[in-house]
Structures are given as C-alpha cells and as structure tokens.
Legacy VTK file of the C-alpha trace (Angstrom):
# vtk DataFile Version 3.0
C-alpha trace
ASCII
DATASET POLYDATA
POINTS 132 float
-1.510 -17.338 49.951
-0.065 -18.599 47.272
-3.417 -19.117 45.300
-3.742 -14.856 45.581
-0.164 -14.510 44.417
-0.787 -16.912 41.638
-4.271 -14.944 40.634
-2.594 -11.456 40.950
0.180 -12.533 38.448
-2.498 -13.916 36.241
-4.419 -10.910 36.327
-1.406 -8.470 36.097
-0.202 -10.547 32.807
-3.843 -10.676 31.586
-4.677 -6.936 31.460
-1.959 -5.959 29.639
-3.183 -7.730 26.886
-6.816 -6.750 27.056
-6.039 -3.362 27.006
-3.893 -4.332 23.499
-6.682 -6.210 22.226
-9.130 -3.439 22.736
-7.254 -1.138 20.842
-8.126 -1.171 16.835
-5.449 -2.197 14.765
-5.584 -1.084 10.591
-4.133 -4.585 9.515
-3.998 -5.280 5.910
-4.711 -9.265 5.765
-4.984 -9.285 1.727
-3.169 -12.077 0.186
-0.886 -11.200 -2.605
1.437 -12.754 -4.602
4.461 -10.654 -4.493
6.213 -12.428 -7.316
2.844 -11.157 -9.734
3.000 -9.025 -12.622
0.392 -7.157 -11.775
-0.997 -5.910 -8.359
-3.807 -3.764 -6.839
-2.856 -2.137 -3.859
-5.687 -0.037 -1.267
-5.713 4.058 -1.243
-8.486 5.060 1.204
-10.907 6.411 -1.061
-13.082 4.003 -1.247
-13.316 4.709 -5.335
-9.961 4.343 -6.094
-6.719 1.619 -6.297
-3.537 1.846 -7.854
-2.534 -1.511 -9.927
1.056 -1.624 -10.380
2.961 -3.616 -13.320
6.000 -5.178 -10.672
8.016 -5.657 -13.774
8.134 -1.932 -15.307
6.871 0.179 -12.524
3.862 1.412 -14.846
0.530 2.227 -12.959
-2.638 2.823 -13.345
-5.545 4.543 -11.197
-8.208 1.911 -11.402
-11.787 3.773 -10.549
-15.116 1.678 -10.043
-18.406 2.571 -9.314
-21.700 0.695 -8.376
-23.949 2.896 -10.770
-22.424 5.006 -13.171
-20.524 3.166 -15.783
-19.335 6.509 -16.895
-16.964 7.168 -13.809
-15.533 3.289 -14.245
-12.089 3.426 -15.614
-8.732 2.848 -15.593
-6.289 5.779 -16.378
-2.227 5.351 -16.848
-0.198 7.485 -13.703
3.632 6.530 -15.068
5.219 5.098 -17.744
7.533 2.289 -17.454
10.356 3.093 -15.171
12.259 0.424 -16.307
10.878 -0.792 -19.448
13.252 -3.332 -20.026
13.189 -5.463 -16.868
12.148 -8.923 -17.239
11.888 -9.490 -13.225
8.267 -9.635 -11.832
7.918 -8.451 -8.333
10.704 -5.698 -8.760
8.344 -2.697 -7.832
6.117 -1.636 -4.851
4.080 0.438 -3.646
4.029 1.902 -0.071
1.372 4.331 1.160
1.590 7.234 2.842
-0.220 9.260 5.672
-1.349 11.627 2.286
-3.852 9.486 0.576
-2.926 10.792 -2.495
0.805 10.085 -2.403
2.354 6.474 -2.392
6.184 5.660 -2.764
7.197 3.442 -5.511
10.088 1.429 -4.672
12.474 -0.482 -6.945
13.167 -3.579 -4.977
16.374 -4.234 -6.915
18.543 -0.931 -6.437
16.575 1.413 -4.018
15.292 3.744 -6.772
12.120 5.938 -4.849
9.612 7.675 -6.764
6.759 10.017 -4.966
3.579 8.913 -7.197
0.542 11.054 -7.002
-2.477 9.890 -7.739
-6.093 12.165 -8.010
-9.389 12.273 -9.121
-9.002 15.916 -10.708
-6.125 15.453 -13.153
-3.295 16.320 -11.010
-1.388 13.154 -11.174
2.053 12.701 -11.490
5.569 10.649 -10.743
8.917 12.329 -9.361
12.047 10.786 -8.127
13.415 11.163 -4.612
16.953 11.466 -5.159
19.648 10.508 -2.703
21.136 13.448 -0.754
24.830 13.320 0.533
LINES 1 133
132 0 1 2 3 4 5 6 7 8 9 10 11 12 13 14 15 16 17 18 19 20 21 22 23 24 25 26 27 28 29 30 31 32 33 34 35 36 37 38 39 40 41 42 43 44 45 46 47 48 49 50 51 52 53 54 55 56 57 58 59 60 61 62 63 64 65 66 67 68 69 70 71 72 73 74 75 76 77 78 79 80 81 82 83 84 85 86 87 88 89 90 91 92 93 94 95 96 97 98 99 100 101 102 103 104 105 106 107 108 109 110 111 112 113 114 115 116 117 118 119 120 121 122 123 124 125 126 127 128 129 130 131
C-alpha cells in the first residue's frame, strides 16, 4: 500500500508541472546592463527596435533590413525628456499590448509618457498625467 500511495503522490505532483511546462511562455532572456547609457528594446515588428538614451529619455526608432539599404535608418522619435540628467539608467521603456505603443518611465520621479512609433510617420510622445 505504501508504494502505491507514494507513486500516486509523485504522479499528482508531476502532472501539474508537466501541464505548465507544455504552455509556451514568452520570456525576454536578453541580458542588458540596466545602467547603460543606451539600450535597445524589441518591438513585435520584425524590422524595428527602439533605442533609448537612459540618461535623457531620448528615443530613436531603429529600422534594419537584410536586402534594401535604403530602408535601414535611425529616426528620432522623442527629444530629450530630461536634457540635464547626468544619470544613465534613469529611464526605461515598457511595451504595451499595442505593438506601436510603449510606456516611458522616469525611474527617479515616476513620471510616465506614452510613446508611439510608426512606419508611416504617426509617431509621438504624450505625458501621462496623474489624476486626483
């Protein structure tokens, strides 16, 4: 009886783990220095990244290609948010479920902005204000 009980307990513990392991999990395993002056952030678009100056909050859309060098470009999206900052790692970007929108966060004071990038020129940045 002891053998069967141990086997049942072991099987019961193994099945939930196997079920979780079968699910696909999208994990970004890239290692970047969070205190680096410049960082690249993936977009869900195969050909575009966002480059962030973590010191000033400035952002560029970086577009690359494997065949057409005319479509390889770096486009400024956001002017300096904090031009006088001297601290790398102050700003970071977080993706949203909308592939064209990210949230820019000032990690020193909590200010946030909606950052929108586009392949058709509809890019911009808007502050996200606190409501009382």
